[in-house]
C-alpha positions as CSV (number, residue, x, y, z in Angstrom):
1,M,0.0,0.0,0.0
2,R,2.7,2.5,0.9
3,G,4.7,1.6,-2.2
4,D,1.6,2.4,-4.3
5,V,1.1,5.7,-2.6
6,L,4.8,6.6,-3.1
7,R,4.8,5.6,-6.7
8,S,1.6,7.8,-7.2
9,V,3.2,10.8,-5.6
10,I,6.4,10.4,-7.6
11,D,4.4,10.2,-10.8
12,D,2.2,13.1,-9.8
13,L,5.3,15.3,-9.2
14,G,6.8,14.3,-12.5
15,L,9.9,12.7,-10.8
16,R,9.7,9.3,-12.4
17,E,12.0,10.2,-15.3
18,H,14.7,11.6,-12.9
19,I,14.5,8.6,-10.6
20,D,14.7,6.2,-13.6
21,E,17.8,8.1,-14.9
22,A,19.5,7.9,-11.6
23,R,18.7,4.2,-11.4
24,I,20.1,3.6,-14.9
25,I,23.4,5.4,-14.2
26,K,23.8,3.5,-10.9
27,A,23.1,0.2,-12.6
28,W,25.6,1.0,-15.4
29,E,28.3,1.5,-12.7
30,A,27.5,-2.0,-11.3
31,V,27.2,-3.8,-14.7
32,A,30.2,-2.2,-16.4
33,G,32.6,-2.9,-13.6
34,P,35.9,-1.1,-12.8
35,Q,37.7,-1.6,-16.1
36,V,34.9,-0.2,-18.3
37,N,34.0,2.5,-15.8
38,G,37.7,3.5,-16.0
39,V,37.3,4.4,-19.7
40,T,33.8,5.9,-19.6
41,E,32.4,9.1,-18.2
42,N,29.5,11.6,-18.6
43,T,26.6,9.2,-18.8
44,W,23.1,10.5,-19.3
45,V,19.6,9.3,-20.4
46,E,17.3,10.8,-22.9
47,D,14.0,9.3,-24.1
48,G,15.1,5.7,-23.2
49,R,18.5,6.1,-24.8
50,F,21.5,5.8,-22.5
51,F,24.5,7.8,-23.7
52,V,28.0,6.9,-22.5
53,Q,31.0,9.0,-23.3
54,V,34.0,6.8,-24.0
55,R,37.6,8.2,-23.7
56,S,39.2,6.0,-26.3
57,A,38.2,5.2,-29.9
58,A,39.3,1.6,-29.5
59,W,37.2,1.1,-26.4
60,R,34.2,2.9,-28.0
61,Q,34.4,0.4,-30.9
62,E,34.6,-2.6,-28.6
63,L,31.7,-1.4,-26.5
64,Q,29.6,-0.5,-29.6
65,M,30.0,-4.0,-31.1
66,Q,28.5,-5.4,-27.9
67,R,25.9,-2.8,-27.2
68,G,23.0,-5.2,-27.5
69,R,24.5,-7.4,-24.8
70,W,25.3,-4.3,-22.6
71,R,21.7,-3.2,-23.0
72,E,20.4,-6.6,-21.9
73,R,22.7,-6.7,-18.9
74,L,21.7,-3.2,-17.9
75,N,18.0,-3.9,-18.2
76,D,18.4,-7.2,-16.3
77,E,20.1,-5.3,-13.5
78,L,17.2,-2.7,-13.5
79,G,14.6,-5.5,-13.5
80,G,12.8,-4.0,-16.5
81,R,13.2,-2.5,-19.9
82,L,14.1,1.1,-19.1
83,V,16.9,1.3,-21.7
84,R,15.9,0.8,-25.3
85,E,19.2,1.8,-26.7
86,I,22.8,2.5,-25.6
87,V,24.8,5.0,-27.5
88,F,28.6,5.0,-27.0
89,R,30.2,8.3,-28.0
């Protein structure tokens, strides 16, 4: 019951998108691990698209080739389909 009320208040205040964005960024840190986190920065979410800035072209290409797998792992960590696409830049 409390959870339903809280979800309703969050939705009424228009905070759902901000909370989901924070959850996605936190989940990425857990899924990516220290090695990938060490070469990425400036993550943000826009309309279900998760953007990740990559410091190296070689790493960007490696991550880009496996972006479907990364999206699946991220959504599994989140327990839902919040991320429809990952864009490595």
